[in-house]
Structures are given as C-alpha cells and as structure tokens.
C-alpha positions as CSV (number, residue, x, y, z in Angstrom):
1,M,102.8,54.3,-161.6
2,A,102.8,55.8,-158.0
3,D,105.3,57.6,-158.6
4,S,103.9,60.1,-161.7
5,E,101.3,60.2,-159.5
6,D,103.2,61.6,-156.6
7,D,105.3,63.6,-158.8
8,E,101.8,65.3,-160.2
9,S,100.3,65.6,-156.6
10,L,103.5,68.0,-155.6
11,A,103.3,69.9,-158.8
12,G,101.1,72.6,-157.8
13,L,102.9,73.0,-154.8
14,T,104.4,75.9,-154.3
15,Q,106.1,78.6,-152.2
16,N,102.8,80.8,-152.1
17,T,101.1,77.4,-151.5
18,F,102.8,77.6,-147.6
19,L,102.3,81.2,-147.0
20,K,98.5,81.1,-148.0
21,A,97.6,79.0,-145.2
22,P,101.0,79.0,-142.8
23,L,98.5,78.1,-139.5
24,E,96.6,75.6,-140.8
25,P,97.3,72.3,-138.4
26,C,98.5,70.0,-141.6
27,F,99.1,70.0,-145.2
28,D,97.8,67.9,-148.3
29,L,101.8,66.6,-148.6
30,F,101.4,65.4,-145.1
31,S,98.6,63.8,-145.2
32,G,98.9,61.9,-148.0
33,L,102.3,60.1,-147.0
34,L,100.4,58.9,-143.9
35,E,97.5,57.9,-146.4
36,G,100.0,55.3,-147.3
37,D,100.1,56.8,-150.8
38,C,103.8,57.4,-151.0
39,N,106.2,54.4,-150.8
40,V,109.2,54.2,-149.3
41,G,112.4,52.2,-150.4
42,D,112.9,49.6,-153.2
43,G,108.9,49.7,-154.2
44,S,108.2,46.6,-152.1
45,N,106.2,46.6,-149.3
46,N,106.9,47.6,-146.5
47,T,106.8,46.8,-142.8
48,S,105.0,47.8,-140.8
49,N,107.4,48.9,-138.7
50,N,109.2,50.8,-141.2
51,T,105.7,52.8,-141.8
52,I,105.1,54.0,-138.3
53,T,108.9,55.0,-138.2
54,Y,108.0,57.4,-141.3
55,S,104.6,58.5,-139.7
56,D,106.6,59.2,-136.5
57,H,109.0,61.7,-138.4
58,V,106.7,63.2,-141.1
59,L,104.3,63.8,-137.5
60,T,107.5,65.6,-135.9
61,A,108.4,67.5,-139.0
62,E,104.7,69.3,-139.4
63,K,104.6,69.9,-136.1
64,E,108.1,72.2,-136.2
65,L,107.3,73.8,-139.2
66,N,103.5,74.7,-137.2
67,E,105.0,75.9,-134.5
68,A,107.9,78.1,-136.6
69,L,105.5,79.6,-138.7
70,K,103.5,80.6,-136.1
71,C,106.2,82.5,-134.3
72,R,106.8,83.8,-136.9
73,Y,103.7,85.2,-138.1
74,S,103.4,86.5,-134.5
75,E,106.9,87.9,-134.3
76,N,106.0,90.3,-137.9
77,R,102.2,91.3,-137.3
78,R,101.4,94.8,-136.7
79,K,100.9,95.8,-133.0
80,I,97.2,97.3,-133.6
81,S,95.8,99.5,-130.6
82,L,92.3,100.3,-130.9
83,V,90.6,103.5,-130.5
84,T,87.3,105.5,-129.9
85,D,86.1,107.5,-131.9
86,K,85.8,109.9,-129.5
87,E,89.3,109.9,-129.1
88,V,90.2,110.6,-132.8
89,E,87.8,113.4,-132.8
90,L,89.9,114.8,-129.5
91,I,92.9,114.6,-131.7
92,K,91.8,116.1,-134.9
93,E,90.8,119.4,-132.4
94,S,94.5,119.1,-130.8
95,R,95.4,120.6,-134.5
96,I,94.1,123.6,-133.6
97,P,96.7,126.0,-131.2
98,N,94.9,126.9,-128.1
99,N,94.8,130.5,-129.0
100,T,93.5,130.2,-131.5
101,K,90.2,128.1,-130.3
102,H,90.0,131.2,-127.6
103,N,90.2,133.6,-130.5
104,T,87.7,132.3,-132.6
105,S,85.6,131.6,-129.5
106,W,85.7,135.3,-127.9
107,S,85.0,136.3,-131.9
108,V,81.4,134.2,-131.6
109,G,80.9,135.3,-128.4
110,V,81.3,139.2,-130.0
111,W,78.6,138.2,-132.5
112,Q,76.3,137.0,-130.1
113,D,76.1,139.7,-127.9
114,W,76.1,142.2,-130.5
115,A,72.3,140.3,-132.0
116,K,71.1,140.5,-128.8
117,G,72.0,144.3,-128.3
118,R,70.7,144.8,-131.2
119,N,67.5,142.6,-131.2
120,A,66.8,144.1,-127.9
121,R,67.5,147.8,-128.9
122,V,65.3,147.6,-131.9
123,I,62.4,145.9,-129.7
124,E,62.6,148.9,-127.3
125,L,62.6,151.4,-130.1
126,G,59.5,149.8,-131.8
127,V,61.3,150.1,-135.1
128,V,60.6,148.1,-138.1
129,D,63.7,146.0,-138.6
130,K,64.8,142.3,-138.7
131,L,65.9,140.3,-135.6
132,V,69.4,138.8,-136.4
133,M,69.8,135.1,-135.5
134,S,72.2,135.6,-132.4
135,D,73.6,131.6,-133.5
136,I,75.3,133.2,-136.9
137,L,75.2,129.0,-138.7
138,K,71.5,129.2,-138.2
139,V,71.6,132.9,-140.3
140,P,70.8,132.1,-144.2
141,E,74.4,132.0,-146.7
142,E,71.7,134.7,-148.7
143,E,71.4,136.8,-145.3
144,L,74.7,136.7,-144.0
145,N,76.7,139.4,-146.3
146,Y,73.8,142.2,-145.3
147,W,74.4,140.9,-141.6
148,L,78.3,140.6,-141.5
149,A,77.9,144.2,-143.3
150,K,75.9,145.3,-140.5
151,F,77.8,143.5,-137.8
152,V,81.3,145.6,-138.6
153,V,79.8,148.6,-138.3
154,E,77.6,148.6,-135.7
155,V,79.8,146.4,-133.0
156,R,81.4,148.5,-129.9
157,K,83.7,147.3,-127.0
158,K,81.9,149.0,-124.0
159,A,80.8,152.1,-126.2
160,E,83.9,151.9,-127.6
161,F,85.2,151.4,-131.1
162,Y,87.1,148.6,-131.9
163,P,90.3,149.3,-133.9
164,P,91.0,148.5,-137.0
165,K,92.9,145.2,-137.0
166,T,91.2,143.9,-134.0
167,L,87.5,144.0,-136.4
168,Y,89.2,142.0,-138.9
169,Q,90.6,139.6,-136.3
170,I,87.2,139.2,-135.3
171,C,85.4,138.8,-138.7
172,C,88.3,135.8,-139.3
173,G,87.4,134.3,-136.3
174,L,83.7,133.8,-137.3
175,L,85.2,132.7,-140.5
176,R,86.8,129.7,-139.0
177,F,83.9,129.0,-136.5
178,L,81.8,128.8,-139.8
179,R,84.5,126.6,-141.9
180,N,84.5,124.1,-138.6
181,N,80.8,123.8,-138.3
182,G,80.0,122.7,-141.9
183,R,80.6,125.4,-144.6
184,A,84.0,124.0,-145.3
185,A,84.1,126.1,-148.7
186,L,83.0,129.4,-147.1
187,N,85.5,132.4,-147.9
188,I,84.0,136.0,-147.2
189,F,87.0,138.1,-148.2
190,D,87.2,136.5,-151.0
191,D,83.5,135.3,-152.3
192,P,82.2,138.0,-154.6
193,M,78.8,137.0,-153.7
194,F,80.2,139.3,-150.3
195,K,81.3,142.2,-152.4
196,H,78.9,144.2,-150.1
197,F,80.1,143.2,-146.9
198,Q,84.1,143.6,-147.7
199,D,83.3,147.0,-149.4
200,T,81.8,147.5,-145.6
201,L,84.6,146.3,-143.7
202,D,87.5,148.5,-145.8
203,G,85.6,151.6,-145.3
204,E,85.1,151.2,-141.6
205,M,88.5,150.3,-141.1
206,K,89.5,152.9,-142.9
207,R,87.2,155.5,-140.9
208,L,88.6,154.3,-137.6
209,T,92.4,154.8,-138.8
210,S,90.8,158.5,-140.1
211,L,89.8,158.7,-136.1
212,D,92.5,157.4,-135.2
213,V,91.4,154.5,-133.5
214,G,93.9,151.7,-132.5
215,A,96.9,153.7,-133.6
216,N,98.9,153.6,-130.2
217,V,99.8,150.2,-129.9
218,R,102.8,149.1,-127.9
219,Q,105.4,146.7,-128.8
220,A,108.4,145.1,-127.2
221,Q,111.1,146.6,-127.1
222,A,114.5,145.3,-127.8
223,F,117.1,145.1,-125.1
224,S,120.6,147.4,-126.0
225,E,123.9,145.7,-125.0
226,E,124.2,148.8,-122.4
227,Q,120.9,147.5,-120.9
228,E,121.7,144.3,-120.4
229,E,124.4,145.5,-119.1
230,L,122.8,146.8,-116.3
231,L,120.9,143.8,-115.2
232,W,124.4,141.9,-115.2
233,K,125.8,144.5,-113.2
234,S,122.7,145.2,-110.8
235,N,123.4,141.7,-110.3
236,L,119.6,140.8,-111.6
237,L,121.0,138.3,-113.7
238,G,123.7,135.5,-113.0
239,S,124.0,132.5,-110.7
240,D,124.2,134.3,-107.1
241,S,120.9,133.1,-105.8
242,P,118.1,130.4,-107.3
243,V,115.5,133.1,-108.7
244,T,118.7,134.7,-109.8
245,L,119.9,131.5,-111.5
246,L,116.2,130.8,-112.7
247,N,115.4,134.5,-114.2
248,T,119.1,133.9,-115.9
249,M,117.8,130.8,-117.2
250,V,114.6,132.6,-119.0
251,F,116.8,135.6,-120.2
252,L,119.6,133.9,-121.7
253,I,117.4,131.0,-123.3
254,G,114.7,133.5,-124.2
255,K,117.4,135.7,-126.1
256,N,119.8,133.4,-127.8
257,F,117.2,130.5,-128.5
258,S,114.8,133.4,-129.9
259,L,111.9,131.7,-127.8
260,R,108.3,133.7,-128.8
261,N,106.7,134.3,-125.5
262,G,105.7,132.6,-122.1
263,K,103.8,129.6,-123.7
264,E,107.5,128.5,-125.6
265,H,108.9,128.5,-122.0
266,R,106.5,127.0,-120.4
267,S,106.5,123.9,-122.6
268,L,110.4,123.6,-122.6
269,K,111.6,120.4,-121.8
270,F,115.1,119.1,-120.4
271,S,115.0,116.7,-123.8
272,Q,115.1,119.8,-126.6
273,L,118.4,121.0,-125.1
274,T,121.9,118.6,-125.5
275,L,124.9,119.3,-124.6
276,E,127.8,118.2,-126.5
277,A,131.5,118.1,-125.0
278,A,133.9,120.6,-127.1
279,T,135.5,118.5,-130.0
280,G,139.1,119.3,-131.8
281,D,139.0,123.3,-132.3
282,E,134.8,123.2,-132.0
283,P,134.0,124.2,-128.0
284,E,131.8,123.0,-126.1
285,K,128.0,123.9,-127.5
286,L,124.2,123.8,-126.3
287,I,121.7,123.0,-128.9
288,Y,117.8,123.7,-128.8
289,T,115.3,121.4,-131.1
290,S,112.2,122.6,-131.7
291,F,108.7,120.7,-130.6
292,G,106.8,122.3,-132.6
293,E,106.2,126.4,-133.1
294,K,104.5,128.6,-134.3
295,N,105.0,128.8,-137.7
296,N,106.4,125.3,-138.2
297,L,104.1,122.6,-135.8
298,G,104.4,119.9,-137.8
299,G,101.5,119.5,-139.9
300,L,100.3,119.1,-142.9
301,K,101.2,122.4,-144.2
302,H,104.8,122.6,-142.5
303,R,105.7,118.1,-143.7
304,A,108.4,119.8,-146.0
305,M,109.4,122.5,-143.2
306,K,113.0,121.3,-140.8
307,R,112.0,122.0,-137.5
308,K,113.8,124.6,-135.8
309,R,117.8,123.9,-134.5
310,V,120.2,126.2,-133.1
311,E,123.4,125.6,-131.6
312,H,125.4,128.2,-129.0
313,Y,129.0,128.0,-127.9
314,A,130.4,128.2,-125.1
315,N,132.2,131.2,-124.1
316,D,135.0,130.2,-122.0
317,A,136.9,133.6,-121.6
318,C,133.4,135.3,-119.5
319,P,131.7,132.3,-118.4
320,D,130.3,133.9,-115.6
321,R,127.8,135.1,-118.4
322,C,127.8,131.8,-120.9
323,M,124.3,130.6,-121.4
324,V,126.4,127.0,-121.7
325,H,128.0,127.3,-118.1
326,L,125.0,128.4,-116.6
327,Y,123.0,125.7,-117.6
328,K,125.3,123.0,-116.6
329,M,125.2,124.4,-113.4
330,Y,121.5,125.2,-113.0
331,V,121.4,121.8,-114.4
332,E,123.3,119.9,-111.3
333,R,121.2,122.4,-109.1
334,C,118.5,120.7,-110.1
335,P,116.5,117.4,-108.7
336,S,117.6,114.4,-110.8
337,E,113.5,113.7,-110.5
338,A,113.1,117.3,-111.8
339,I,115.3,116.1,-115.1
340,I,112.9,112.5,-115.4
341,K,109.6,114.8,-115.6
342,D,111.1,116.2,-118.4
343,V,110.2,119.8,-116.8
344,F,113.0,122.4,-117.4
345,Y,111.6,125.7,-114.9
346,V,110.8,124.4,-111.7
347,T,110.4,126.8,-108.5
348,P,113.9,127.5,-106.5
349,K,113.7,126.3,-102.8
350,R,112.5,129.1,-100.2
351,K,114.9,128.2,-97.8
352,C,118.2,127.2,-99.5
353,L,121.9,127.6,-98.5
354,D,124.5,128.2,-101.1
355,S,126.1,125.0,-99.7
356,D,123.1,123.1,-100.5
357,K,123.7,121.0,-103.9
358,V,120.0,121.2,-104.5
359,W,118.4,124.6,-105.0
360,F,114.4,123.9,-106.9
361,T,111.7,121.6,-106.0
362,L,110.2,119.0,-108.7
363,N,107.1,121.9,-109.0
364,P,107.1,123.7,-112.1
365,V,106.9,127.2,-112.1
366,G,103.5,129.1,-112.5
367,H,102.4,130.5,-115.9
368,N,101.8,133.8,-114.8
369,T,105.3,133.7,-112.7
370,L,107.1,132.7,-116.4
371,G,105.3,135.0,-118.5
372,N,105.9,138.1,-116.5
373,T,109.9,137.7,-115.7
374,V,111.2,139.8,-117.9
375,K,108.5,142.0,-116.8
376,H,108.9,142.2,-113.4
377,L,113.0,142.1,-113.8
378,C,113.1,145.7,-115.8
379,E,110.7,146.7,-112.9
380,K,113.6,146.7,-110.5
381,A,115.7,147.8,-112.7
382,E,114.3,151.3,-112.9
383,K,116.2,152.4,-110.2
384,A,119.6,151.2,-112.7
385,G,117.8,153.1,-115.6
386,I,116.1,151.0,-117.7
387,E,112.5,152.0,-118.8
388,G,109.6,151.2,-121.2
389,H,107.1,148.7,-122.3
390,Y,109.9,145.4,-121.5
391,T,108.0,141.9,-121.5
392,N,109.3,138.2,-122.6
393,H,108.8,138.8,-126.7
394,S,111.6,141.7,-126.1
395,L,114.1,138.7,-125.9
396,R,113.0,137.8,-129.6
397,A,113.4,141.0,-130.8
398,T,116.5,141.5,-129.0
399,T,117.8,138.7,-131.2
400,A,116.7,139.7,-134.7
401,T,117.4,143.3,-133.5
402,R,120.9,143.0,-132.5
403,G,121.5,140.1,-135.0
404,L,120.6,143.2,-137.7
405,E,123.0,145.4,-135.8
406,K,126.3,143.2,-136.2
407,G,125.4,142.8,-139.8
408,I,124.6,139.0,-139.5
409,A,123.6,138.1,-142.5
410,E,119.5,138.3,-142.6
411,K,119.6,133.9,-143.5
412,Y,121.3,133.2,-140.3
413,V,119.7,135.4,-138.4
414,M,116.1,133.5,-139.8
415,E,117.5,130.2,-139.0
416,R,117.8,131.4,-134.8
417,T,114.5,133.0,-134.7
418,G,112.4,131.0,-136.6
419,H,110.9,133.3,-139.8
420,R,110.1,131.9,-143.0
421,D,109.7,135.5,-144.8
422,V,112.3,138.5,-144.2
423,R,109.9,140.7,-144.3
424,S,108.7,139.4,-141.0
425,L,112.2,139.3,-139.2
426,Q,112.9,143.2,-140.8
427,R,110.2,144.3,-138.7
428,Y,112.1,143.6,-135.8
429,Q,115.0,145.8,-137.4
430,R,114.2,148.7,-134.5
431,P,116.3,151.8,-134.1
432,N,117.0,152.4,-130.1
433,V,117.0,156.1,-128.7
434,Q,120.6,156.9,-129.6
435,Q,120.1,156.1,-133.2
436,K,116.6,157.9,-133.7
437,I,118.3,161.0,-132.3
438,E,120.9,160.6,-134.9
439,I,118.5,160.2,-137.6
440,S,116.4,163.2,-136.5
441,R,119.8,165.6,-136.3
442,A,120.6,164.2,-139.9
443,F,117.9,166.0,-140.6
444,D,117.8,169.0,-138.9
445,L,119.7,172.8,-139.4
446,S,121.6,172.3,-136.3
447,L,123.4,175.7,-137.3
448,S,121.4,179.7,-136.8
449,H,120.5,181.7,-140.6
450,E,123.3,183.5,-140.4
451,E,126.0,180.8,-139.8
452,T,124.4,179.0,-142.8
453,N,124.8,181.8,-145.3
454,L,128.2,182.7,-144.2
455,D,128.6,179.1,-144.9
456,Y,127.1,179.2,-148.4
457,A,129.6,182.3,-149.1
458,E,133.0,180.7,-148.1
459,V,131.9,177.7,-150.5
460,S,131.4,180.2,-153.1
461,N,134.5,182.2,-152.4
462,I,135.7,178.4,-152.0
463,K,134.3,177.3,-155.7
464,N,136.0,181.0,-157.1
465,V,139.4,180.4,-155.7
466,I,138.9,176.7,-157.7
467,D,137.8,178.3,-160.7
468,C,140.6,180.7,-160.8
469,S,143.1,178.8,-159.9
470,K,142.1,176.2,-162.9
471,K,142.1,179.2,-165.0
472,E,145.4,180.1,-164.4
473,V,146.7,176.5,-165.1
474,E,145.2,176.5,-168.2
475,I,147.2,179.9,-169.7
476,D,150.3,178.6,-168.1
477,T,149.5,175.7,-169.9
478,L,149.3,177.4,-173.2
479,N,151.7,179.8,-172.5
480,T,153.6,176.6,-172.6
481,K,153.3,175.5,-175.4
482,D,153.8,178.9,-177.3
483,K,157.0,178.9,-176.1
484,V,157.8,175.8,-177.1
485,K,156.4,176.5,-180.7
486,R,158.5,179.4,-180.7
487,C,161.2,178.1,-179.7
488,K,160.9,175.1,-182.0
489,N,160.3,178.2,-185.4
490,E,163.2,179.8,-184.4
491,K,165.3,177.3,-183.8
492,S,164.6,175.9,-187.5
493,E,165.1,179.4,-188.8
494,T,169.1,180.2,-187.4
495,T,169.8,176.7,-189.5
496,R,168.9,178.0,-192.5
497,S,170.6,181.7,-192.4
498,A,172.6,183.2,-189.5
499,F,171.9,187.1,-191.0
500,N,168.1,186.3,-191.6
501,N,165.6,189.4,-190.6
502,C,168.6,191.2,-189.2
503,T,169.4,194.8,-187.8
504,F,172.9,196.5,-188.6
505,F,174.2,199.5,-187.1
506,V,176.7,201.3,-188.3
507,Q,178.3,204.1,-186.8
508,Q,178.8,207.4,-189.3
509,D,182.8,207.6,-187.9
510,F,183.3,204.6,-189.6
511,L,181.1,205.3,-192.9
512,A,183.4,208.7,-192.9
C-alpha cells in the first residue's frame, strides 16, 4: 500500500516541476523521504541507524542539486545594465548627424530673425497687418500655410536674396524641427493643405534663378594625373618628413578609399584599416571598413545595406608612391600608445630627425588643420602650375572621375565611393581642361570661309569622279555582256551553215 502511494506521489513530478522552482530549498520528494513515507529494504521496520544513514544521503543529494541549479541559473541569466531616461534620450538624439542638427537649428534661427524683423517693421511703419509668432511651434497649422508663403518671399540674408537651393533647404530645416516637436505627420511639400506655400516657393525659386542668384556655385575640382605627378615631383607628397608623410596619408587614403570630407578623415581609426599579407597570386593589400558614413549610418533605413569595404593592393613596382608601403611606414613611425588610443591621424613632432623611430605624438590632428590639408597643398603647388578650387572633397571627386575615365565599370567605382545611385556617381564625371578644349573645337569651324568653300568644291569633284567611274564600270559591264552574247550567236549560226549571209566578189577576167 505504501508503495502504491509513493508511485502516485512521484507520478506528478516531471522535468517542468523542477524547472519551475529551481531555487527552492527543498522538494516534496525529499521532504517525504525525510518524514519516513518511503520504506527502505525488505518492507520490515528499519532501524534508526539505517534511517539516519539514508537521511544523510538525501540531505547531501538535495544540497548538491540546489547548488548546481543556482550556479546554472547565475551563468545563464542575462547581464542587464540599467539606464536612465536621460540616457535613452541621448541615444535617441544621437541618431541625427551633427550637420543635420546644425542646419535645423540654423533654419529655425532664420525664421526667428525674420519674424522679429518683420514685426518690428510693421510696428515702425504703422501698417495694419498681422504679427507673426517668432516661435514657429506656436503658429497654428491653419495659419502656417499663409506665413510660410510670406516667409519665402520676404526673408533676406543681410539685404541679399538667399539662393534658390538654400531657400528650399531652410524650409526643409523648418519641417524637420516641426516633425521632431509634436507634428510627425506634417508634410508641407506634399500636403494639398499647403498648396499656397508650395506654389509660392516654386515661383520664388524660379524668379531668383532668372535673376542669376546662386548661379556661381564652386565645385571641388578633381586632380588630373599630371597634377598629382606635380605634387610628387615638388616633394609635397612623399615620406621625407613627418609633415609630408602625414599629408601623403591624407591624400592617398582620401583618394583610394574615397572619403567624403574632413569629418570622415577626423573620425578615421586604426581599427578601420587592416593589413593582409600576400597569399599566392594575391599581393599584399590594405582593407578599409566603414564604421558608418553619410548614406549608410546603419540605422533602420540602412539595415539591409552592406557596410562599405574597400581593398587596395600594394604596388611593388613603385613602393615610394604606394599607399600600402607608406601606410606601413606611418604605423612604424607612430607611438604604440596612439594605436591603442585608436586615433589614426596624430600630429608630427616639432623637432624630429630622420634617424628617430617615432615621428609623431599622441595628440590628434586638429579639425581645421586636417580639413584644410588639400587646400594648403595646392596653395604651395601654385608655382608648379596647380590652380583652381581644391579641397579634401577633391580627393573623392578624383576617385570617381578617374575611375570613369579609365573605363572601370560603374558598379565597381560605386563600391569604392559608396554611392547607391548611379546618377549621383555621374555628377563626378567632370571633363578636365584639355577635354573641354577638345569639346569646344569639335563644334568650331577652324577653317576660313574660302577654305571651306574650296573643300566643298573638292568634295563635289571627288563625288563627280566617283559617279563617272561608276557609269564607266556599268557601260563596260554592258558592253562585255553584249560581246559575249554576240559571240554566242555567231557561234551557233556558224554551226548551221558555213556560207550563210556571205558576199562573194567575182573578178571579170574569170567570167570572160
């Protein structure tokens, strides 16, 4: 009877029973055993010594099981670090690039300056007109359409018009500000409710374009191969000194990995560059991996995009100008602490000898210094013949322009530049001066009018000669055909009669 009861009590115990309460100090099974509900041995009454011995074994097993469950639970549980609401807000704000934040703040400032200036002007002139709220968030949505239309026509930059594209960007900044502050569904560019503003902005942009406002926009020029050669020959690029080596790394990394601007250079880290040794037929190479760039920040919108990864192989035929060889030299000249600090561009030492192993300090290069590297290089190279508008962005333009000029497939050029749309890449397909000259000459009449007429006459004579030659060939062909036909006829007639259609002449002496 006792055995059957024990079976019933054990029947309800499963694996889930233990998992539900892994940290409880004891189980019903063990407590039942301790209370003597289970007989041991042959069914006879156990002695006290046997009971104590069995209880000791049960207690030991229970203790070991509970300790094992505790250890297992502590190892598998997630390590959670609690964050405050302020930290969550900071992470949320970090999704917006700093340039976008700056443009949004600047756009709101333009609105506030316009509103305050307009209200002061209305009060000064005593004009019966509405006053606009300087805080755009307080403007009712039904009035926003009206005031935005007024804004795009009246706003000025120190008594001068804003260029059309700048005016549009200001409106985009205002829209971002409104969306980030409680009006997430607002769309002033597509909503029919803002048709008045849309038409006014369109008309104002066209009017400013007709007035030649903002037409002269300077673009960063790409380096030609001849210009880059001048930089090398002028010793502005190379490895002769710490400053020259630093400028060369900025130039080569910006060109070969197509970095956008000074910001991407400033945020460059040693951990983004990997040097792989040569294997078999594959030479040594330097690999660049992006940690987030303008059109691929790795957020929700870019989750399906691959991270930019560029491989650049060593050029053993010209090691003095090879980026891979110069990179290895730069790393050797940097202090080991700089590599641990993971800041790639560090300032050169003020006093340094060629025999020194370390040429650089631990201090990062300043923003302005790094952002103006290419500009300063070209200023020094003006005597060598490099003139024009060159910035750090010229290095990226050089990558795209030279790749397209060399006939490299657009797909592979885009992998290096990081473009997602081929139309964006084609904007960098800019002709150099020599190509512009050739294009201009192609549409010019380089000969005088008389020479041109002479050429036309010569072409006409050549055409007449060709036509006459064709006619002569045709006539000869017809004559040949007629002769062949005649010969055939004569041959057939000869076979029928030897004296057919013949004329005989008889002398008179013979007839007499």
